[in-house]
A tleap script that builds the chain and sets N, CA, C and O, in Angstrom:
source leaprc.protein.ff14SB
mol = sequence {
  NMET ARG GLU LEU SER LEU LEU LEU LEU ILE
  ALA VAL SER SER ALA PHE ALA ASP GLN PRO
  THR THR ARG ARG PRO LEU THR ALA LYS GLU
  SER ALA ALA LEU GLU GLU PRO ILE ALA VAL
  GLY HIE ARG ILE LEU THR ALA LEU SER ARG
  TYR SER LYS ALA SER ASP GLN VAL GLN LEU
  PRO PRO GLU LEU ASP VAL SER THR GLN VAL
  PRO THR ILE GLU ILE LEU HIE ALA GLY GLY
  TYR ILE SER ASP SER ASP MET PRO LEU THR
  HIE ARG TYR ARG LEU ALA LEU GLN LEU ILE
  PRO ALA GLU ALA PRO PRO THR GLN PRO LEU
  LEU THR MET GLN THR ASP SER GLY GLU LEU
  ILE PHE ASP THR ARG GLY ASN ILE ALA LEU
  ARG PRO ARG CARG
}
set mol.1.N position { 123.472 125.982 138.459 }
set mol.1.CA position { 123.900 125.192 137.317 }
set mol.1.C position { 122.702 124.526 136.650 }
set mol.1.O position { 122.621 124.460 135.423 }
set mol.2.N position { 121.791 124.042 137.451 }
set mol.2.CA position { 120.603 123.385 136.927 }
set mol.2.C position { 119.777 124.354 136.083 }
set mol.2.O position { 119.272 123.983 135.024 }
set mol.3.N position { 119.638 125.615 136.560 }
set mol.3.CA position { 118.871 126.617 135.828 }
set mol.3.C position { 119.549 126.959 134.498 }
set mol.3.O position { 118.885 127.143 133.478 }
set mol.4.N position { 120.868 127.041 134.529 }
set mol.4.CA position { 121.616 127.343 133.312 }
set mol.4.C position { 121.418 126.247 132.260 }
set mol.4.O position { 121.234 126.539 131.079 }
set mol.5.N position { 121.457 125.006 132.690 }
set mol.5.CA position { 121.237 123.882 131.777 }
set mol.5.C position { 119.827 123.918 131.197 }
set mol.5.O position { 119.626 123.671 130.008 }
set mol.6.N position { 118.867 124.226 132.042 }
set mol.6.CA position { 117.480 124.301 131.591 }
set mol.6.C position { 117.288 125.435 130.592 }
set mol.6.O position { 116.612 125.261 129.578 }
set mol.7.N position { 117.879 126.599 130.872 }
set mol.7.CA position { 117.789 127.727 129.946 }
set mol.7.C position { 118.460 127.414 128.615 }
set mol.7.O position { 117.945 127.778 127.558 }
set mol.8.N position { 119.593 126.749 128.662 }
set mol.8.CA position { 120.289 126.362 127.439 }
set mol.8.C position { 119.446 125.388 126.614 }
set mol.8.O position { 119.357 125.515 125.393 }
set mol.9.N position { 118.842 124.435 127.276 }
set mol.9.CA position { 117.977 123.473 126.591 }
set mol.9.C position { 116.789 124.168 125.937 }
set mol.9.O position { 116.441 123.858 124.798 }
set mol.10.N position { 116.168 125.100 126.641 }
set mol.10.CA position { 115.035 125.840 126.086 }
set mol.10.C position { 115.465 126.691 124.897 }
set mol.10.O position { 114.761 126.740 123.888 }
set mol.11.N position { 116.598 127.353 125.000 }
set mol.11.CA position { 117.085 128.196 123.908 }
set mol.11.C position { 117.376 127.377 122.656 }
set mol.11.O position { 117.006 127.773 121.551 }
set mol.12.N position { 118.035 126.243 122.828 }
set mol.12.CA position { 118.350 125.383 121.687 }
set mol.12.C position { 117.080 124.818 121.077 }
set mol.12.O position { 116.949 124.768 119.854 }
set mol.13.N position { 116.152 124.397 121.905 }
set mol.13.CA position { 114.880 123.845 121.407 }
set mol.13.C position { 114.101 124.871 120.615 }
set mol.13.O position { 113.585 124.560 119.541 }
set mol.14.N position { 114.007 126.090 121.123 }
set mol.14.CA position { 113.254 127.121 120.406 }
set mol.14.C position { 113.951 127.525 119.118 }
set mol.14.O position { 113.287 127.853 118.135 }
set mol.15.N position { 115.274 127.508 119.107 }
set mol.15.CA position { 116.003 127.842 117.883 }
set mol.15.C position { 115.713 126.835 116.783 }
set mol.15.O position { 115.521 127.219 115.629 }
set mol.16.N position { 115.677 125.567 117.119 }
set mol.16.CA position { 115.381 124.540 116.122 }
set mol.16.C position { 113.903 124.493 115.774 }
set mol.16.O position { 113.552 124.172 114.639 }
set mol.17.N position { 113.043 124.798 116.707 }
set mol.17.CA position { 111.603 124.765 116.457 }
set mol.17.C position { 111.189 125.860 115.492 }
set mol.17.O position { 110.238 125.680 114.732 }
set mol.18.N position { 111.880 126.991 115.504 }
set mol.18.CA position { 111.519 128.103 114.640 }
set mol.18.C position { 112.019 127.938 113.212 }
set mol.18.O position { 111.645 128.725 112.342 }
set mol.19.N position { 112.835 126.959 112.954 }
set mol.19.CA position { 113.362 126.748 111.616 }
set mol.19.C position { 112.291 126.098 110.734 }
set mol.19.O position { 111.903 124.956 110.981 }
set mol.20.N position { 111.806 126.813 109.704 }
set mol.20.CA position { 110.800 126.205 108.846 }
set mol.20.C position { 111.422 125.117 107.967 }
set mol.20.O position { 112.573 125.217 107.541 }
set mol.21.N position { 110.643 124.101 107.716 }
set mol.21.CA position { 111.096 123.064 106.800 }
set mol.21.C position { 110.954 123.626 105.395 }
set mol.21.O position { 109.869 124.057 105.005 }
set mol.22.N position { 112.024 123.624 104.644 }
set mol.22.CA position { 111.972 124.205 103.307 }
set mol.22.C position { 111.466 123.183 102.303 }
set mol.22.O position { 111.602 121.972 102.480 }
set mol.23.N position { 110.890 123.710 101.266 }
set mol.23.CA position { 110.431 122.830 100.198 }
set mol.23.C position { 111.558 122.662 99.202 }
set mol.23.O position { 112.450 123.503 99.084 }
set mol.24.N position { 111.492 121.545 98.485 }
set mol.24.CA position { 112.531 121.243 97.507 }
set mol.24.C position { 111.889 120.537 96.324 }
set mol.24.O position { 110.807 119.964 96.451 }
set mol.25.N position { 112.550 120.575 95.176 }
set mol.25.CA position { 111.999 119.873 94.002 }
set mol.25.C position { 111.910 118.371 94.274 }
set mol.25.O position { 112.665 117.822 95.076 }
set mol.26.N position { 110.986 117.734 93.598 }
set mol.26.CA position { 110.815 116.288 93.728 }
set mol.26.C position { 111.939 115.549 93.022 }
set mol.26.O position { 112.422 115.986 91.977 }
set mol.27.N position { 112.348 114.436 93.593 }
set mol.27.CA position { 113.285 113.548 92.909 }
set mol.27.C position { 112.472 112.656 91.968 }
set mol.27.O position { 111.247 112.599 92.069 }
set mol.28.N position { 113.139 111.975 91.072 }
set mol.28.CA position { 112.450 111.060 90.151 }
set mol.28.C position { 111.748 109.950 90.919 }
set mol.28.O position { 110.635 109.557 90.568 }
set mol.29.N position { 112.387 109.448 91.955 }
set mol.29.CA position { 111.800 108.381 92.765 }
set mol.29.C position { 110.544 108.873 93.487 }
set mol.29.O position { 109.545 108.156 93.553 }
set mol.30.N position { 110.591 110.096 94.030 }
set mol.30.CA position { 109.424 110.666 94.702 }
set mol.30.C position { 108.293 110.925 93.711 }
set mol.30.O position { 107.125 110.689 94.021 }
set mol.31.N position { 108.636 111.405 92.535 }
set mol.31.CA position { 107.612 111.648 91.504 }
set mol.31.C position { 106.885 110.362 91.149 }
set mol.31.O position { 105.665 110.358 90.979 }
set mol.32.N position { 107.630 109.279 91.037 }
set mol.32.CA position { 107.011 107.987 90.718 }
set mol.32.C position { 106.132 107.510 91.869 }
set mol.32.O position { 105.043 106.980 91.647 }
set mol.33.N position { 106.606 107.698 93.093 }
set mol.33.CA position { 105.838 107.247 94.263 }
set mol.33.C position { 104.602 108.102 94.495 }
set mol.33.O position { 103.620 107.629 95.068 }
set mol.34.N position { 104.640 109.355 94.058 }
set mol.34.CA position { 103.528 110.282 94.280 }
set mol.34.C position { 102.716 110.520 93.005 }
set mol.34.O position { 102.120 111.582 92.823 }
set mol.35.N position { 102.705 109.527 92.138 }
set mol.35.CA position { 102.036 109.670 90.839 }
set mol.35.C position { 100.557 110.037 90.986 }
set mol.35.O position { 100.076 110.940 90.301 }
set mol.36.N position { 99.831 109.346 91.872 }
set mol.36.CA position { 98.398 109.618 92.022 }
set mol.36.C position { 98.121 111.035 92.522 }
set mol.36.O position { 97.335 111.745 91.893 }
set mol.37.N position { 98.734 111.481 93.632 }
set mol.37.CA position { 98.429 112.852 94.070 }
set mol.37.C position { 98.881 113.916 93.075 }
set mol.37.O position { 98.232 114.954 92.950 }
set mol.38.N position { 99.981 113.677 92.365 }
set mol.38.CA position { 100.422 114.643 91.363 }
set mol.38.C position { 99.401 114.723 90.226 }
set mol.38.O position { 99.087 115.815 89.753 }
set mol.39.N position { 98.890 113.589 89.793 }
set mol.39.CA position { 97.880 113.575 88.737 }
set mol.39.C position { 96.610 114.291 89.189 }
set mol.39.O position { 96.019 115.047 88.418 }
set mol.40.N position { 96.188 114.061 90.421 }
set mol.40.CA position { 95.003 114.752 90.955 }
set mol.40.C position { 95.268 116.259 90.992 }
set mol.40.O position { 94.406 117.052 90.615 }
set mol.41.N position { 96.450 116.647 91.442 }
set mol.41.CA position { 96.797 118.063 91.483 }
set mol.41.C position { 96.739 118.709 90.112 }
set mol.41.O position { 96.237 119.825 89.973 }
set mol.42.N position { 97.244 118.025 89.099 }
set mol.42.CA position { 97.180 118.558 87.732 }
set mol.42.C position { 95.737 118.679 87.257 }
set mol.42.O position { 95.386 119.658 86.599 }
set mol.43.N position { 94.900 117.701 87.579 }
set mol.43.CA position { 93.486 117.782 87.172 }
set mol.43.C position { 92.782 118.946 87.873 }
set mol.43.O position { 91.945 119.619 87.271 }
set mol.44.N position { 93.113 119.182 89.130 }
set mol.44.CA position { 92.499 120.295 89.859 }
set mol.44.C position { 92.962 121.626 89.271 }
set mol.44.O position { 92.159 122.548 89.123 }
set mol.45.N position { 94.235 121.735 88.937 }
set mol.45.CA position { 94.738 122.972 88.333 }
set mol.45.C position { 94.114 123.213 86.962 }
set mol.45.O position { 93.828 124.355 86.602 }
set mol.46.N position { 93.904 122.148 86.199 }
set mol.46.CA position { 93.216 122.275 84.909 }
set mol.46.C position { 91.775 122.749 85.134 }
set mol.46.O position { 91.282 123.614 84.410 }
set mol.47.N position { 91.108 122.182 86.133 }
set mol.47.CA position { 89.738 122.585 86.458 }
set mol.47.C position { 89.699 124.056 86.880 }
set mol.47.O position { 88.794 124.794 86.491 }
set mol.48.N position { 90.673 124.470 87.667 }
set mol.48.CA position { 90.746 125.864 88.112 }
set mol.48.C position { 90.938 126.802 86.923 }
set mol.48.O position { 90.326 127.868 86.861 }
set mol.49.N position { 91.776 126.405 85.995 }
set mol.49.CA position { 92.014 127.205 84.794 }
set mol.49.C position { 90.739 127.316 83.949 }
set mol.49.O position { 90.393 128.400 83.480 }
set mol.50.N position { 90.055 126.207 83.763 }
set mol.50.CA position { 88.794 126.217 83.001 }
set mol.50.C position { 87.757 127.082 83.700 }
set mol.50.O position { 87.028 127.829 83.045 }
set mol.51.N position { 87.685 126.989 85.019 }
set mol.51.CA position { 86.742 127.790 85.797 }
set mol.51.C position { 87.060 129.281 85.633 }
set mol.51.O position { 86.159 130.095 85.428 }
set mol.52.N position { 88.343 129.629 85.724 }
set mol.52.CA position { 88.744 131.029 85.599 }
set mol.52.C position { 88.394 131.589 84.229 }
set mol.52.O position { 87.904 132.714 84.125 }
set mol.53.N position { 88.642 130.813 83.174 }
set mol.53.CA position { 88.306 131.263 81.825 }
set mol.53.C position { 86.805 131.443 81.669 }
set mol.53.O position { 86.358 132.419 81.066 }
set mol.54.N position { 86.030 130.519 82.201 }
set mol.54.CA position { 84.569 130.613 82.108 }
set mol.54.C position { 84.048 131.799 82.913 }
set mol.54.O position { 83.143 132.501 82.462 }
set mol.55.N position { 84.605 132.030 84.092 }
set mol.55.CA position { 84.113 133.142 84.920 }
set mol.55.C position { 84.526 134.489 84.348 }
set mol.55.O position { 83.854 135.488 84.604 }
set mol.56.N position { 85.622 134.549 83.575 }
set mol.56.CA position { 86.017 135.788 82.916 }
set mol.56.C position { 85.038 136.165 81.808 }
set mol.56.O position { 84.882 137.342 81.485 }
set mol.57.N position { 84.383 135.167 81.230 }
set mol.57.CA position { 83.462 135.406 80.125 }
set mol.57.C position { 82.053 135.762 80.590 }
set mol.57.O position { 81.236 136.219 79.791 }
set mol.58.N position { 81.764 135.557 81.866 }
set mol.58.CA position { 80.427 135.815 82.395 }
set mol.58.C position { 80.497 136.980 83.364 }
set mol.58.O position { 81.338 137.003 84.262 }
set mol.59.N position { 79.609 137.947 83.179 }
set mol.59.CA position { 79.531 139.063 84.110 }
set mol.59.C position { 78.552 138.714 85.218 }
set mol.59.O position { 77.354 138.570 84.977 }
set mol.60.N position { 79.058 138.582 86.414 }
set mol.60.CA position { 78.229 138.274 87.569 }
set mol.60.C position { 77.922 139.543 88.347 }
set mol.60.O position { 78.704 140.494 88.328 }
set mol.61.N position { 76.784 139.558 89.032 }
set mol.61.CA position { 76.524 140.695 89.915 }
set mol.61.C position { 77.624 140.772 90.978 }
set mol.61.O position { 78.153 139.738 91.386 }
set mol.62.N position { 77.972 141.969 91.429 }
set mol.62.CA position { 79.087 142.124 92.387 }
set mol.62.C position { 78.968 141.257 93.641 }
set mol.62.O position { 79.977 140.765 94.145 }
set mol.63.N position { 77.753 141.066 94.147 }
set mol.63.CA position { 77.614 140.266 95.370 }
set mol.63.C position { 77.948 138.796 95.140 }
set mol.63.O position { 78.394 138.126 96.072 }
set mol.64.N position { 77.751 138.280 93.951 }
set mol.64.CA position { 78.120 136.900 93.639 }
set mol.64.C position { 79.575 136.790 93.212 }
set mol.64.O position { 80.229 135.781 93.476 }
set mol.65.N position { 80.077 137.814 92.559 }
set mol.65.CA position { 81.437 137.781 92.047 }
set mol.65.C position { 82.454 137.633 93.178 }
set mol.65.O position { 83.459 136.941 93.017 }
set mol.66.N position { 82.206 138.266 94.300 }
set mol.66.CA position { 83.133 138.184 95.421 }
set mol.66.C position { 83.250 136.747 95.921 }
set mol.66.O position { 84.346 136.287 96.242 }
set mol.67.N position { 82.135 136.046 95.987 }
set mol.67.CA position { 82.169 134.696 96.541 }
set mol.67.C position { 82.711 133.665 95.562 }
set mol.67.O position { 83.131 132.590 95.989 }
set mol.68.N position { 82.716 133.951 94.279 }
set mol.68.CA position { 83.177 132.965 93.310 }
set mol.68.C position { 84.503 133.334 92.658 }
set mol.68.O position { 85.015 132.571 91.839 }
set mol.69.N position { 85.064 134.477 92.999 }
set mol.69.CA position { 86.327 134.898 92.406 }
set mol.69.C position { 87.455 133.921 92.756 }
set mol.69.O position { 88.311 133.634 91.919 }
set mol.70.N position { 87.454 133.422 93.970 }
set mol.70.CA position { 88.428 132.425 94.407 }
set mol.70.C position { 87.631 131.173 94.756 }
set mol.70.O position { 87.122 131.051 95.870 }
set mol.71.N position { 87.522 130.255 93.821 }
set mol.71.CA position { 86.670 129.094 94.059 }
set mol.71.C position { 87.267 128.117 95.073 }
set mol.71.O position { 88.478 128.071 95.289 }
set mol.72.N position { 86.396 127.360 95.670 }
set mol.72.CA position { 86.823 126.263 96.536 }
set mol.72.C position { 86.732 124.976 95.721 }
set mol.72.O position { 86.214 124.969 94.605 }
set mol.73.N position { 87.231 123.913 96.283 }
set mol.73.CA position { 87.131 122.607 95.634 }
set mol.73.C position { 85.651 122.261 95.428 }
set mol.73.O position { 85.275 121.712 94.392 }
set mol.74.N position { 84.827 122.585 96.410 }
set mol.74.CA position { 83.401 122.281 96.327 }
set mol.74.C position { 82.724 123.064 95.211 }
set mol.74.O position { 81.855 122.527 94.524 }
set mol.75.N position { 83.108 124.332 95.017 }
set mol.75.CA position { 82.541 125.126 93.917 }
set mol.75.C position { 82.966 124.541 92.576 }
set mol.75.O position { 82.154 124.443 91.655 }
set mol.76.N position { 84.232 124.152 92.462 }
set mol.76.CA position { 84.697 123.533 91.214 }
set mol.76.C position { 83.944 122.237 90.930 }
set mol.76.O position { 83.607 121.949 89.782 }
set mol.77.N position { 83.683 121.460 91.974 }
set mol.77.CA position { 82.949 120.206 91.808 }
set mol.77.C position { 81.497 120.478 91.428 }
set mol.77.O position { 80.960 119.848 90.516 }
set mol.78.N position { 80.867 121.412 92.123 }
set mol.78.CA position { 79.462 121.730 91.836 }
set mol.78.C position { 79.296 122.266 90.410 }
set mol.78.O position { 78.265 122.039 89.777 }
set mol.79.N position { 80.299 122.967 89.914 }
set mol.79.CA position { 80.250 123.497 88.552 }
set mol.79.C position { 80.597 122.474 87.490 }
set mol.79.O position { 80.558 122.783 86.299 }
set mol.80.N position { 80.935 121.256 87.902 }
set mol.80.CA position { 81.255 120.211 86.946 }
set mol.80.C position { 82.695 120.249 86.452 }
set mol.80.O position { 83.032 119.574 85.479 }
set mol.81.N position { 83.538 121.020 87.101 }
set mol.81.CA position { 84.935 121.112 86.685 }
set mol.81.C position { 85.785 119.988 87.275 }
set mol.81.O position { 86.839 119.650 86.737 }
set mol.82.N position { 85.319 119.413 88.385 }
set mol.82.CA position { 85.997 118.294 89.027 }
set mol.82.C position { 85.052 117.106 89.008 }
set mol.82.O position { 83.869 117.244 89.321 }
set mol.83.N position { 85.565 115.945 88.644 }
set mol.83.CA position { 84.723 114.750 88.556 }
set mol.83.C position { 84.365 114.211 89.938 }
set mol.83.O position { 85.038 114.497 90.929 }
set mol.84.N position { 83.303 113.435 89.979 }
set mol.84.CA position { 82.891 112.795 91.232 }
set mol.84.C position { 83.978 111.862 91.752 }
set mol.84.O position { 84.143 111.720 92.963 }
set mol.85.N position { 84.714 111.228 90.853 }
set mol.85.CA position { 85.756 110.294 91.293 }
set mol.85.C position { 86.970 111.005 91.889 }
set mol.85.O position { 87.721 110.400 92.653 }
set mol.86.N position { 87.172 112.277 91.552 }
set mol.86.CA position { 88.294 113.022 92.124 }
set mol.86.C position { 87.977 113.610 93.499 }
set mol.86.O position { 88.898 113.911 94.259 }
set mol.87.N position { 86.713 113.775 93.829 }
set mol.87.CA position { 86.372 114.394 95.115 }
set mol.87.C position { 86.891 113.609 96.319 }
set mol.87.O position { 87.432 114.223 97.237 }
set mol.88.N position { 86.752 112.282 96.360 }
set mol.88.CA position { 87.321 111.571 97.522 }
set mol.88.C position { 88.841 111.741 97.623 }
set mol.88.O position { 89.394 111.764 98.723 }
set mol.89.N position { 89.504 111.859 96.486 }
set mol.89.CA position { 90.957 112.048 96.502 }
set mol.89.C position { 91.327 113.436 97.022 }
set mol.89.O position { 92.347 113.591 97.695 }
set mol.90.N position { 90.508 114.446 96.718 }
set mol.90.CA position { 90.794 115.787 97.241 }
set mol.90.C position { 90.680 115.805 98.761 }
set mol.90.O position { 91.411 116.532 99.433 }
set mol.91.N position { 89.762 115.004 99.303 }
set mol.91.CA position { 89.624 114.914 100.762 }
set mol.91.C position { 90.750 114.063 101.356 }
set mol.91.O position { 91.305 114.394 102.404 }
set mol.92.N position { 91.071 112.982 100.685 }
set mol.92.CA position { 92.138 112.092 101.177 }
set mol.92.C position { 93.463 112.834 101.328 }
set mol.92.O position { 94.175 112.666 102.318 }
set mol.93.N position { 93.783 113.663 100.323 }
set mol.93.CA position { 95.051 114.395 100.327 }
set mol.93.C position { 94.915 115.795 100.935 }
set mol.93.O position { 95.858 116.586 100.895 }
set mol.94.N position { 93.761 116.092 101.487 }
set mol.94.CA position { 93.495 117.401 102.104 }
set mol.94.C position { 93.971 118.530 101.194 }
set mol.94.O position { 94.741 119.405 101.592 }
set mol.95.N position { 93.489 118.474 99.976 }
set mol.95.CA position { 93.872 119.423 98.953 }
set mol.95.C position { 93.331 120.811 99.295 }
set mol.95.O position { 92.182 120.942 99.718 }
set mol.96.N position { 94.140 121.831 99.116 }
set mol.96.CA position { 93.721 123.201 99.421 }
set mol.96.C position { 94.218 124.155 98.341 }
set mol.96.O position { 95.404 124.179 98.014 }
set mol.97.N position { 93.294 124.938 97.796 }
set mol.97.CA position { 93.665 126.005 96.875 }
set mol.97.C position { 94.109 127.190 97.717 }
set mol.97.O position { 93.502 127.485 98.747 }
set mol.98.N position { 95.152 127.861 97.292 }
set mol.98.CA position { 95.710 128.982 98.049 }
set mol.98.C position { 95.323 130.303 97.397 }
set mol.98.O position { 95.228 130.395 96.173 }
set mol.99.N position { 95.103 131.310 98.207 }
set mol.99.CA position { 94.836 132.651 97.688 }
set mol.99.C position { 96.130 133.213 97.107 }
set mol.99.O position { 97.202 133.056 97.691 }
set mol.100.N position { 96.021 133.857 95.973 }
set mol.100.CA position { 97.194 134.430 95.315 }
set mol.100.C position { 97.075 135.954 95.358 }
set mol.100.O position { 96.217 136.519 94.680 }
set mol.101.N position { 97.923 136.633 96.144 }
set mol.101.CA position { 97.893 138.100 96.168 }
set mol.101.C position { 98.300 138.668 94.807 }
set mol.101.O position { 98.993 138.009 94.031 }
set mol.102.N position { 97.867 139.881 94.530 }
set mol.102.CA position { 98.154 140.510 93.237 }
set mol.102.C position { 99.645 140.613 92.951 }
set mol.102.O position { 100.066 140.420 91.810 }
set mol.103.N position { 100.434 140.907 93.940 }
set mol.103.CA position { 101.881 141.087 93.764 }
set mol.103.C position { 102.663 139.847 94.206 }
set mol.103.O position { 103.777 139.968 94.714 }
set mol.104.N position { 102.099 138.684 94.020 }
set mol.104.CA position { 102.724 137.439 94.481 }
set mol.104.C position { 103.963 137.099 93.648 }
set mol.104.O position { 103.999 137.355 92.445 }
set mol.105.N position { 104.976 136.522 94.298 }
set mol.105.CA position { 106.145 136.073 93.541 }
set mol.105.C position { 105.771 134.869 92.676 }
set mol.105.O position { 104.774 134.201 92.947 }
set mol.106.N position { 106.562 134.586 91.639 }
set mol.106.CA position { 106.225 133.480 90.738 }
set mol.106.C position { 106.244 132.108 91.406 }
set mol.106.O position { 105.699 131.149 90.862 }
set mol.107.N position { 106.853 132.009 92.557 }
set mol.107.CA position { 106.892 130.723 93.248 }
set mol.107.C position { 105.797 130.614 94.312 }
set mol.107.O position { 105.851 129.736 95.173 }
set mol.108.N position { 104.810 131.503 94.250 }
set mol.108.CA position { 103.705 131.488 95.209 }
set mol.108.C position { 102.947 130.165 95.109 }
set mol.108.O position { 102.571 129.761 94.008 }
set mol.109.N position { 102.716 129.485 96.226 }
set mol.109.CA position { 101.921 128.253 96.184 }
set mol.109.C position { 100.506 128.517 95.686 }
set mol.109.O position { 99.854 129.473 96.106 }
set mol.110.N position { 100.050 127.668 94.797 }
set mol.110.CA position { 98.702 127.761 94.238 }
set mol.110.C position { 97.823 126.650 94.786 }
set mol.110.O position { 96.619 126.825 94.970 }
set mol.111.N position { 98.440 125.509 95.043 }
set mol.111.CA position { 97.718 124.328 95.498 }
set mol.111.C position { 98.635 123.550 96.437 }
set mol.111.O position { 99.820 123.380 96.153 }
set mol.112.N position { 98.093 123.085 97.542 }
set mol.112.CA position { 98.872 122.243 98.450 }
set mol.112.C position { 98.073 120.988 98.759 }
set mol.112.O position { 96.842 120.993 98.740 }
set mol.113.N position { 98.789 119.927 99.040 }
set mol.113.CA position { 98.145 118.668 99.419 }
set mol.113.C position { 99.059 117.871 100.324 }
set mol.113.O position { 100.283 117.937 100.211 }
set mol.114.N position { 98.452 117.119 101.219 }
set mol.114.CA position { 99.195 116.321 102.187 }
set mol.114.C position { 99.339 114.889 101.683 }
set mol.114.O position { 98.358 114.267 101.275 }
set mol.115.N position { 100.553 114.376 101.713 }
set mol.115.CA position { 100.797 112.991 101.334 }
set mol.115.C position { 101.604 112.330 102.453 }
set mol.115.O position { 102.017 112.993 103.404 }
set mol.116.N position { 101.820 111.041 102.334 }
set mol.116.CA position { 102.633 110.333 103.323 }
set mol.116.C position { 104.075 110.839 103.334 }
set mol.116.O position { 104.753 110.759 104.358 }
set mol.117.N position { 104.541 111.354 102.207 }
set mol.117.CA position { 105.916 111.850 102.096 }
set mol.117.C position { 106.075 113.277 102.603 }
set mol.117.O position { 107.190 113.716 102.883 }
set mol.118.N position { 104.976 113.995 102.720 }
set mol.118.CA position { 105.015 115.392 103.134 }
set mol.118.C position { 104.007 116.197 102.347 }
set mol.118.O position { 103.088 115.644 101.742 }
set mol.119.N position { 104.182 117.505 102.358 }
set mol.119.CA position { 103.253 118.395 101.674 }
set mol.119.C position { 103.728 118.665 100.243 }
set mol.119.O position { 104.846 119.130 100.026 }
set mol.120.N position { 102.858 118.365 99.272 }
set mol.120.CA position { 103.144 118.705 97.877 }
set mol.120.C position { 102.681 120.130 97.651 }
set mol.120.O position { 101.590 120.515 98.072 }
set mol.121.N position { 103.515 120.909 96.983 }
set mol.121.CA position { 103.207 122.314 96.728 }
set mol.121.C position { 103.316 122.561 95.226 }
set mol.121.O position { 104.378 122.382 94.630 }
set mol.122.N position { 102.210 122.973 94.628 }
set mol.122.CA position { 102.167 123.332 93.212 }
set mol.122.C position { 102.211 124.851 93.165 }
set mol.122.O position { 101.347 125.503 93.751 }
set mol.123.N position { 103.198 125.435 92.481 }
set mol.123.CA position { 103.280 126.891 92.453 }
set mol.123.C position { 102.699 127.456 91.164 }
set mol.123.O position { 102.294 126.711 90.272 }
set mol.124.N position { 102.664 128.793 91.078 }
set mol.124.CA position { 102.035 129.456 89.942 }
set mol.124.C position { 102.804 129.279 88.638 }
set mol.124.O position { 102.264 129.542 87.564 }
set mol.125.N position { 104.044 128.840 88.715 }
set mol.125.CA position { 104.826 128.557 87.502 }
set mol.125.C position { 104.594 127.148 86.973 }
set mol.125.O position { 105.017 126.823 85.864 }
set mol.126.N position { 103.928 126.318 87.755 }
set mol.126.CA position { 103.713 124.942 87.360 }
set mol.126.C position { 104.705 123.973 87.984 }
set mol.126.O position { 104.664 122.775 87.704 }
set mol.127.N position { 105.591 124.481 88.823 }
set mol.127.CA position { 106.552 123.625 89.494 }
set mol.127.C position { 105.889 122.886 90.661 }
set mol.127.O position { 104.933 123.377 91.263 }
set mol.128.N position { 106.409 121.717 90.960 }
set mol.128.CA position { 105.921 120.943 92.102 }
set mol.128.C position { 107.100 120.734 93.042 }
set mol.128.O position { 108.182 120.312 92.632 }
set mol.129.N position { 106.862 121.041 94.307 }
set mol.129.CA position { 107.908 120.864 95.319 }
set mol.129.C position { 107.338 120.018 96.456 }
set mol.129.O position { 106.128 119.821 96.561 }
set mol.130.N position { 108.217 119.538 97.282 }
set mol.130.CA position { 107.837 118.730 98.432 }
set mol.130.C position { 108.402 119.368 99.692 }
set mol.130.O position { 109.583 119.712 99.756 }
set mol.131.N position { 107.560 119.517 100.672 }
set mol.131.CA position { 108.010 119.917 102.017 }
set mol.131.C position { 107.938 118.646 102.852 }
set mol.131.O position { 106.867 118.277 103.332 }
set mol.132.N position { 109.087 117.967 103.030 }
set mol.132.CA position { 109.082 116.682 103.743 }
set mol.132.C position { 108.587 116.819 105.171 }
set mol.132.O position { 108.686 117.875 105.796 }
set mol.133.N position { 108.049 115.710 105.662 }
set mol.133.CA position { 107.634 115.659 107.066 }
set mol.133.C position { 108.884 115.699 107.925 }
set mol.133.O position { 109.948 115.223 107.530 }
set mol.134.N position { 108.735 116.265 109.084 }
set mol.134.CA position { 109.886 116.353 110.003 }
set mol.134.C position { 110.148 115.049 110.646 }
set mol.134.O position { 111.075 114.931 111.447 }
savepdb mol mol.pdb
quit
């Protein structure tokens, strides 16, 4: 009986552990509370867009093109696309640019950041969602 109880507990625990926390649209209250990280996210996406347009206009040698095709926050900052005042915020919120596969769905995450409320996810359509902390 003891073994059966233990097996049942393990099965239930693993079933719940495998359930991913889904993301959902922000509420008005959450948007107001997350004003600073959302603003930083928009500035980073604007910087990424400016960087992409500039890199499309410049032909780089193939060995450099591979390393700059998907920029990092540091590359955007070094290129002057991100201000010095935004860099501490990118570290504070552990901001991460995501790789976008060629055949990615329109809801593919483009940028993620960690906040006290959970993970903010900016997708390729411009939508912002929240994956709440468990």
